[in-house]
C-alpha positions in Angstrom: 0.0 0.0 0.0 1.2 3.5 -0.7 2.7 4.9 2.5 1.4 8.4 1.7 -2.2 7.3 1.3 -4.5 6.2 4.1 -7.6 4.1 3.3 -10.9 5.6 4.3 -11.9 4.2 7.7 -15.0 2.4 6.3 -12.9 0.7 3.6 -10.3 -0.3 6.1 -12.9 -1.8 8.5 -14.6 -3.6 5.6 -11.3 -5.2 4.5 -10.6 -6.2 8.1 -13.9 -8.0 8.3 -13.2 -9.7 4.9 -9.9 -10.9 6.3 -11.6 -12.2 9.4 -14.3 -14.0 7.4 -12.0 -15.6 4.9 -12.4 -19.1 6.3 -16.2 -18.8 6.1 -16.1 -17.4 2.6 -13.8 -20.2 1.3 -15.8 -23.0 3.0 -18.3 -23.3 0.1 -15.6 -23.2 -2.6 -17.2 -20.0 -4.0 -14.2 -17.9 -3.3 -10.5 -19.0 -3.0 -7.9 -17.6 -0.6 -6.1 -16.3 -3.7 -9.2 -14.4 -4.9 -9.8 -12.8 -1.5 -6.2 -11.9 -1.0 -5.9 -10.4 -4.5 -9.1 -8.3 -3.9 -7.8 -7.1 -0.5 -4.5 -6.1 -2.1 -6.2 -4.3 -5.0 -8.4 -2.3 -2.7 -5.6 -1.5 -0.4 -3.6 0.0 -3.2 -6.4 2.4 -4.3 
């Protein structure tokens, strides 16, 4: 993540919840860890 840019608080909280729910989201084989991590990385760079 760019060190000079801070994520808006709501986006940071949403990404933290996504990280916490990764196990639940991957349980049904709908999302993979790779997909979730790539999404988090993408949104963290914005």
